[in-house]
N, C-alpha and C positions, 0 to 999 in steps of 0.2 A: 876754719873748723876742722879737727881731727878726721882722719878716714881709717877704720879698721884694715888690716892687712890679713885677717884671719875669720873665719866664720865657724863657730859650734852650733850644731843643730842637736837640740834635745828634743826627742820624738817619743812620746808614748803611744800607748794603745788603749783606746777606749775611754779617753777623759772627757767628761761631757764638760760643756763650757761654763756651766755655772758653779762647778764642784771646786772653787778656788776660794780663799780667804778674800782676795783682793776683788772679787765677783760679788762679796757680799753674801756668802753663804752662811746659814744660820749653825752649821756645824764642824763644816772641815777645816782642817787646819793644814795650811800650805805655806809656813813662814819662809821658805826660801823662795818660792815662785812669787809670793808677795812684794818681798824684797825687790826681786827683778823686775817686776812691774813697776815699783815705786821709783826705780830709776830709769825707768825707760817707757815703752809706749805699748798698751796693752788694746787689742782690737777686739771690741766686744761683741762683733757680728761677724765672725770668721766663720766659713763653710769649707767642708771637704768636697772633693769631685764625686764621692761615692760613699755612702756608709756602710762600707764593708771593707774588710782588711785588705785582701789580695787584689781587688779593682782600686782601691784606693792608692795604695803603694805602687801598683804599677803605673797609675795615672800621674803620680807624684814624682817617680822616678823618670819618666819621658817627659813630663810637662804638657801631656795631651790628655783629652778627655778620653773617658772609659771607651765610649762607642767608637772612637777614632782608631784603636790600638786592639780591640775585640778583647778586652779584658772584662768579661761580663759577670765573673762569678768567682768562687773560690776553687773551681776547677780550671780556671784559666789564667794562672799567676803569669808574671813577666817570665817570658822566655829568651830574652837576650836582644830582641828588636820591639822597636826602634831604638837609637842611642839613648842611653841615660845622660842627664845632666852631668853626673859625674864624669862620665867618658868626655863630655864636651868641655868642662872645665880643665880636665887632665891635658886635653889636646891643646889648651891655651896655658900651660905652665903652671897650673894649680894642682898641689896635691891633695887628692881627695880620698878619704877612707870612711867606711862605715864600720859600727861596731852593733852585732847584734841582729835583731829580727828584721827580715828583708821580704819574707813571703814571695821569693823568687820561685821558679821550678829548680830542682834540685841540682846544684851544681854550676848555675848560671852566674856568669861573672859581670855584672852590671856596672860595678864600680872598681876602679883599679886596686884598691887595696879592701878586702872585705875581711874583718876581724871576727871571729865568732859567729859567723853567719848564720841564721836560723832560717832555713828553707821551709816551703811547704812539703811535706813527705809524700802526700799523694793528693789527688783531685779530691774536693769534697763533693761528693755525687749528688748532694741534696739539692744544690742549685740547677741540676738538670731534670729535676722532677718538678715540673712546672703545669702541667696538664693532666692532672690538677696537682697542685702542691701537695706534698704529704706531711704528715705530722713528725716531726724529727724525733729520732730514737732517743730517749733518755734526756730530752730538753728540759722536762719538769725536775729531775734531780739536779740540774744546776742551780736551780732556785731552792728547793727544799734542803739541800746539802751546804748552804750558806752558814757561816760562822767563824768560830775562832780555832786555830789549831796550836797544839804545844810547840812544835817547831816550826820554822817556816818552811812551807812549801815550795814545789819546784819553781813557780814563776818568780816568788820572792828569792830563792837562792840563785836564779839564774840572773837576775837583775843586779844583784850585789856583785856577781863574777863581772858583768859587762861594765859595771862601774871601775871595778880594779883594772881590767884590760884598757879601758879609756883613759885613765889616769896615767897608766904606763905609758900610753902612745903619747900623750902631752908631756909626759917627763922626756922622751925622746926628742920632741919636736923644741922643747926648750933647751935641752943640751946640744942639738945642732944648730940652734939659732936661726932656722929658717924660716921666713915669713912666706905667706901666700898658700894658705892650706885651708879646706874644710873636712871638718870631721863631724859627722852625725851619729850620734847614739840612739839607737832603736831599741827603747824599753818594751817590756812586756806589759809591765803595771799601767793603770789598775784593772786590765782585763781579767775576765773571769778564768780561772774558778774564784767565786766570791767566798774566799776562805783567806784569813789573816792571821798571821802569828799573833797570840794571845797579847803580847806585851801592846800591840797596836791596836789590836780589837778592843782591848778593855779601856781603851781611852775613850771610846763611845759607847760604852757599855750602858750608860744612862740616856742616850738619845733615842728618843721616841719621833719616828719621822714615817711618814706613809707616802706613796704616790699620790699624785693627784690625777683626776678624771680616770679613776679605777673603781667600779669599772667603767668603761669608755662610753662616753655619752653619744658618741657617732656609730654609725652602722655602716660605714665605707666599706664596700665589697672586698678590696684588695687589704685594707687594713684587718678586716675581720679574718682573711686568710693567713695574714701573718700571725694574727693572734692565736689561730688554731695551730699553726706550724710549730709554734715554740710553746704550745700547752701552758701559757701562764695566767690562765683565768682562775677565779676563785681561790687565789692564794689565801690562806688566815693572816691576820694582821701580825701576828708574832713572827710568822716566816718572812714577810714583808718588811719588818723591821730589821731583822737580822741581815737580808740582803745589803739594805743600806749602812749599817753599822760596819759591815765588812768592807762594802766598796769605799766608805770614807777613809777606813783604816788603810786600803790600799793607796788611797790617794796620798796619804801622808807618809806612808812609806815610800813612795815614789819620790815625794818631795826631800826626803833624807838622802836618797840617792844621789839627787840633783845637788843638794848641799855640798855634798862631798866633791863633786865634779867641779863646782864653782869656786871651793877653797881650793882645790889643786891649782886651778885657773889662776888665782890670786897669788899663792904661795910661789908659782914658777914664774912670774913676771909676765904671764901672758894676756891677763886681763885688759891692760890698757892698749892692746891692739887687735881685742878679738870682739866682733859682734856675736852676741849671744841670742838664739832664737829657740823659745820654747813652743810647741804644739803637738798636735795627737792627730791620728789618722782618721778617727770619728768619735761620736759620743756614746752614751748608755743610758737607754731610757729608764732603767730600774723600774719597771712597772707604770710609769706616767703613761697615760693613754692607753694602759692596758697592754704595752708592748714592751719588748725585751732584746737586749743584745743588737741594737742598732737597726740598720735594714729599712728605716723608714725616713719621711721628710719633716717630722717633727723636730724642733730646734736641740732637744737633749740627744737626739741622734745623729742628724746632719752636722749640727753646730760643732766648733772645737774651739779651745781656747789657742790664742796666739799673742805672745809677748816678743817683744826684742828689746835689747838692753845693750849698750855699748858705745864706743866713740862717736860722737856726732848725733847720737839719739836724743831727741828731747823727751822730757818727761810729759806725756800725755796719755789720754784715753779717747780712743777714737771709735765712734760708734757707726761709721759708713761701712756697708757691706765689703768683705774682701775674701778672697778665696786661698786655701792651701796654695795653689798652684802660683799665686804671687811670689811666694818665697822664691822660686827660681831666677827668674830675671831680678828680684830683689838682689841675690847674692850675686848675681852676674855684675850688676852695676857697682856694688860694693868692692867687687875684686877686679873691676874696668875690663871686662871681657865682653865680646859681642854676643848678642843673644842668638838664638835660633828662631827661625821664622815660625816653626811649629808649636812652639811654646804659648799656651794658652793664658798664662797668667799676665798680670801686669804689675810692673815693678812699684814698689812701695818706698824706695830708697829716698827719694826726695820728700816723700811726706813724713818718713821717720826723722829726717833732718829739719823739719819744719820750714823747708823751701818752697813746697806748694800745698794746698788745702787737699784733703781726702775728695775723692769723686763721690758725691753723694746722689749721681745720677746713674750710677753704673746698677746693671744687672749681673748678678753672681749664680752660677749654675752649678747644678749636682742632679745625679741620675743613680737610678738603681734597677737592676735586671736579675736578680738571683733569687736564693731559696725562699720560700714561703709565700710567694705571690705568682699568679698565673699572668700578669701583665706589668710591664714595667712603669715606673715613676720618674718624671722630668720636673726639677724645680727650677724657678728663678726668684732671688730676693733682690727687690730692687726697693729702695728708700723704706718706707713704713710697711711695705706689703710683702707678703709671700705667696706665690702661686706655684700649685702642683697640679700637673697634667698626666692623667693615666688614660691611655687607649682605651677607647669603648667603655670607660667608667667615669663617674662623677668627677669634675675638677674640685679643687680646694683653694679658698682665698682666704688670707689670714691678715690683719690689721693689727701688727706686733706692737704697735705703740699702743693701742687701746686694748689689744687682748695678747700679752706677752705669753700666755700658757696656750693658745691656739685652741680655744673652745669653742669660738663661732665661726662656721664656715660661712662666708659671704658669698660664693660663687654662684649661687642662687638668687640673691638679693638684687632685684631690678636696680636699685640706686648705685649696685657695684659693678653691674655688667660693664660699663666703658672700662674700669679698673681691669678686670677680666679679661677682656679683648687686647687691651693694650700690652698687659704682660705675656698673653699668649703670642702677640706679634713679636715681641721681645724675646721669646723661647726659641721661635723657630730657627733664627739664624745661626743658634748654637748647636742644631741638630740637623745633620746634614743627611738626606736630603728632608726628612721631616720626622717627628717623633714616633708616629704609627709604623713608618717604613724601619725606621731604627729598632722599634720593638720586636717586630717580625724577625729582622736580622739577628738578633740576640736569641730570640725562641727557636730559629731555624738552626743556627749554629749549636745550641744546647741539645736539640733533638738529634743531631747529627753525631755529636760526641757521646750522647747516651746510647747509642747503637753500637759504638766500638767498644773491643774489651779494655777493660782499665789498663793491661798489660801493655796496650799499644801507646799508652799515652805517656806520663814520664813517671813512673814509678808506682809502687803498690804499698799498701800499709795504711795506717791510721792516718787521718788528716791532724796537722799539727794544732791549729786553731781556727777558730772562725770569728 
C-alpha cells in the first residue's frame, strides 16, 4: 500500500459539520468536498478543542489543550510558545508552510514559512467581560445585514487571493521536485459576515430554511447569557432565512476555492503523493438553539467537518468520535517523524489505511472560556453520549443516537445518573487539576488582563475576527 510523501491541509473557518452535500444536507452544494469524501474517509463525529477562533487555532498549532497553554479567549492568541507542530516537523526535515489566517499575535512566527498571514490585530476584550458578560456591540447587525452583495466582499476576495498564492507555492514544489512537505491553507469562509456575492447567493434564493429549537426550549443559565450576549433572539423569519441562504452560498464559494487547489494538485502531478485533509476550526449554529457564532457545546458549534483522502486511504465513513488535534500525530505518522509527548491527539493513520478499527470507546474533549459566559464549559463525547459540565451550573447529557438535535437534557433523569457520573469521571483526567480550578484560572487571568491598558498587550486597533 502506497504512502503519501506530502500533506495538504485545507482549513476553513466556521464550517458546521452538516453543511456538506456528502453529509446529506438538504440545500448546500459542495461538489468538490463531496468528491474528496467519496474517494477517502469522512469522520462524521469530529470535534474542535474549543469552539472559538483564536483558542482553537492556538490549540491546533501546538497540539495541546486550551487550558494547558492559557489560550482562553480571543484576547489570548498564540504568542510563539510552546512550539508548533510546524516547527517540530521542520526540525525533522519536513518543509512546512501556511497560507492565510493564523490568528496569532501580530508578527509571531509559529511556522517556518507563513504566506499572507492574517494575524489578530488586537485583543478582543469582550472575552474579558465575564462578571457579568456584556451584550456585544453591533452583534445584532451581523444578523440583520445578512444577504447578497453585487461585488465580492473582503472575505471572498481574500480567499481567492489565498488560493492563488497556494497554487503558486504548489507550482514551485512541482518545479523543484522535492517531496516531504506540509502546506496548510487557512481560509476565512464561510465565517461571517453573512454576505455573499449575488452569483452564489442567488443559487439559494428559493431556499426556505429556518433554525431548529428557535426560540430555545431550555433555560440553561450559561446558554441564556450567551443568547443575550449575541442579541440573536426574536429575529423575524425573513431575516433568519437570509442568514442561511448567505451561509450556504459562502460554503459553496469555499468549495469552489478548494476545487481550484485540487485541480492544481492534479495538474502538477502532486496528487498521487499527497494526503489531502479538509477540516475547520469550529462550526456555526446559525440560530439553532437560539445561539449564534459558535461558543457553545451543541454539535452545530463544536462539531467540525473532517475528510481525508489520498494514497493508502480507504473509502469509508467513520462515526467514532475524533478530535481536530488528531491531525497532528496523524500527519507525523504519514511523514514518519516522531511524536511530541505533549500532543493530545491520537493518530488516525492506521484507521485511514484500514489497518485497525476506529476506537469507539474513546472520549473526545472540548472546552470554552470566553465571551458571553460567566463560567466555562467542558465537554466530553464518548460513544452515543455527550456530557457538558458547567462549574456551579446544571450539567447536560445528550443521547446523540436517539436525540441528534440535542433537545432533551438527560442529566437530571435518574435513569441516566450512572451515565452522567461515568462521563464526569472521564472528563476529570483531561482537565488538570479539575474543571472548577481551571475555570477559576481562566477567569482570574481575564480579570488580570482586563486591568491592564490594551497598549501593554500586543497591539491596538480593531479585532480582525471572532
